[in-house]
C-alpha positions in Angstrom: 24.4 0.5 -13.1 20.6 0.6 -13.1 20.5 -2.4 -10.8 22.9 -0.8 -8.4 20.9 2.5 -8.3 17.6 0.6 -7.7 19.1 -1.6 -4.9 20.6 1.4 -3.1 17.5 3.6 -3.4 14.9 3.5 -0.6 12.3 5.1 -2.8 11.1 4.2 -6.3 13.3 5.9 -9.0 11.9 7.4 -12.2 13.2 6.6 -15.7 14.3 10.2 -16.0 16.3 10.0 -12.8 17.9 6.8 -13.9 18.8 8.4 -17.3 20.6 11.3 -15.5 22.9 8.8 -13.7 23.8 6.7 -16.7 26.3 7.5 -19.6 24.7 9.2 -22.5 23.0 7.0 -25.1 22.0 4.2 -22.7 18.6 2.6 -23.3 17.0 2.7 -19.8 13.7 1.2 -20.9 15.5 -1.9 -22.5 17.6 -2.3 -19.4 14.6 -2.2 -17.1 12.8 -4.9 -19.2 16.0 -7.0 -19.1 16.3 -6.6 -15.3 12.6 -7.3 -14.8 12.9 -10.6 -16.7 16.2 -11.5 -15.0 14.5 -11.2 -11.5 11.3 -13.0 -12.5 10.7 -16.0 -10.2 13.4 -14.9 -7.7 13.2 -13.6 -4.2 13.5 -10.0 -5.4 11.4 -8.4 -8.1 11.7 -5.3 -10.2 8.3 -3.6 -10.0 6.8 -0.5 -11.5 5.3 2.0 -9.0 3.4 4.8 -10.8 6.0 6.2 -13.2 9.0 4.9 -11.2 10.7 1.6 -10.6 11.8 -0.2 -7.4 13.3 -3.4 -6.2 10.9 -5.2 -3.8 11.0 -8.5 -1.9 8.8 -11.2 -3.5 5.4 -11.2 -1.8 5.7 -14.8 -0.7 9.0 -14.0 1.1 8.0 -10.8 2.8 7.7 -12.5 6.2 11.4 -13.1 6.3 12.1 -9.4 6.4 10.0 -8.7 9.5 12.4 -8.4 12.4 10.6 -5.6 14.2 7.0 -5.1 14.8 5.7 -1.9 13.2 2.8 -0.3 15.0 -0.2 -0.4 12.7 -2.5 2.6 12.8 -6.1 1.7 12.0 -7.9 4.0 9.7 -11.3 5.2 10.8 -14.3 4.3 8.8 -14.5 7.9 7.5 -10.8 7.7 6.4 -11.3 4.4 4.6 -14.4 5.7 2.8 -12.7 9.0 1.9 -9.6 7.1 0.6 -11.7 4.8 -1.5 -13.7 7.7 -3.0 -10.4 9.5 -3.8 -8.9 6.4 -5.3 -11.9 5.5 -7.5 -13.1 9.0 -8.4 -9.8 11.0 -8.6 -9.4 13.8 -9.2 -12.2 14.6 -6.7 -13.0 17.8 -4.7 -13.9 17.9 -1.1 -17.6 18.8 -2.0 -17.7 15.7 -4.3 -16.4 13.5 -1.5 -19.0 14.9 0.9 -21.8 14.4 -1.7 -20.8 10.7 -2.2 -20.4 10.0 1.5 -23.6 11.9 2.4 -21.9 13.6 5.4 -19.5 16.5 5.8 -15.8 15.7 5.8 -13.7 16.5 8.8 -10.4 18.2 8.2 -8.7 15.6 10.4 -9.6 12.8 7.9 -7.9 14.5 5.0 -4.9 15.5 7.2 -4.4 11.9 8.4 -4.4 10.6 4.8 -2.0 13.3 3.7 0.3 12.6 6.7 0.4 9.0 5.6 1.4 10.2 2.2 -1.4 8.3 0.5 -3.2 11.4 -1.0 -2.1 14.8 -2.2 -3.6 17.9 -3.7 -4.3 17.7 -7.4 -5.0 20.5 -9.8 -7.6 23.2 -9.3 -10.9 22.7 -11.1 -11.7 25.4 -13.6 -15.2 25.9 -12.1 -16.5 28.7 -9.9 -14.5 28.9 -6.7 -11.6 26.9 -8.4 -11.7 24.1 -5.8 -8.7 21.9 -5.2 -8.9 18.3 -6.0 -7.4 15.2 -4.3 -5.5 12.3 -5.9 -3.7 9.2 -4.6 0.1 9.2 -4.5 2.8 6.8 -5.5 3.1 5.8 -1.9 -0.5 4.6 -2.0 0.2 2.6 -5.2 3.4 1.2 -3.7 1.7 0.2 -0.4 -1.1 -1.7 -2.3 1.2 -3.1 -5.0 -0.4 -1.2 -7.9 1.2 0.2 -11.0 -1.6 2.7 -11.6 -4.9 3.6 -10.1 -6.6 1.7 -13.0 -5.3 -1.5 -11.4 -7.7 -1.0 -8.4 -10.2 -3.9 -8.3 -13.5 -3.4 -10.1 -16.9 -4.3 -8.9 -16.6 -7.9 -10.2 -13.4 -8.5 -8.3 -14.7 -6.9 -5.1 -17.8 -9.1 -5.2 -15.7 -12.3 -5.9 -13.6 -11.4 -2.8 -16.7 -11.1 -0.7 -16.2 -7.4 0.0 -19.4 -6.4 -1.8 -22.9 -7.8 -1.7 -23.5 -9.6 -4.9 -26.9 -8.0 -5.2 -25.4 -4.6 -5.7 -26.6 -1.3 -4.5 -30.3 -0.6 -4.3 -31.6 1.0 -7.5 -28.5 0.1 -9.4 -28.4 -2.3 -12.3 -25.6 -4.8 -12.6 -23.6 -4.6 -15.8 -20.8 -6.7 -17.2 -19.1 -3.6 -18.5 -17.9 -1.9 -15.3 -15.3 0.3 -16.9 -16.9 3.6 -17.7 -15.4 5.5 -20.6 -13.6 8.7 -19.5 -15.3 11.9 -20.3 -13.2 13.4 -23.1 -14.0 17.0 -21.9 -12.9 16.5 -18.3 -9.4 17.7 -18.9 -10.8 21.1 -19.7 -12.0 21.4 -16.1 -8.5 21.7 -14.7 -5.7 24.2 -14.9 -2.2 23.0 -15.4 
C-alpha cells in the first residue's frame, strides 16, 4: 500500500500522511526501510526528502526521462548568494543576509527564491522588531538531493570540488573541524 501511495504521489509524502491511509497498527517506518532496501540498486529509489519520502528515478538513469526541454532560469549572482546564505545560516533574517553580503537585499531576489519554492518564511525572532526569518524548503532539499540542510557540503568538500580557493578567506584560519556546535540558547530567540 505504501509503495502504491508513493508511486502515485507527485510530491513527497510524510510518514503521518502514509499512516492515515493505512490500516490501524501498520508499522510505516519498518515498511519504508523494507521498500528502501528492496529498491536499492534498481532504476527507482526510495529517498527521504526532509521529513517526507518519495520515489525517484536513479540519478544515473535520469537522462531517460527527459523527453521535453525544460527552460532553465538562471539565478542572478545576488540570488545565488542569498540562497547560499539562507541554506548555510538558517534561520536568518533579512538584516543578517545584508550584513553577510555587504549590500542591501532587493525585494525581487527574495520574491524569486520564494516563487521557485526554495525558501519560505521561518519563525519570528524574539528580538526588538520581531523580524521574520528565512529557511530553505523541502523543494530545495528535493532539487539538490538532500535529506536535511545538514547534508550541504562543508568547506572541505567545496574546496575538493574546486568551488572554493584552498587558501580560504583572508584573515580566516583553516580548521579541520568545520562543524560549529549549535548555540544551545538559540531556540529561545524564536516564537513558536
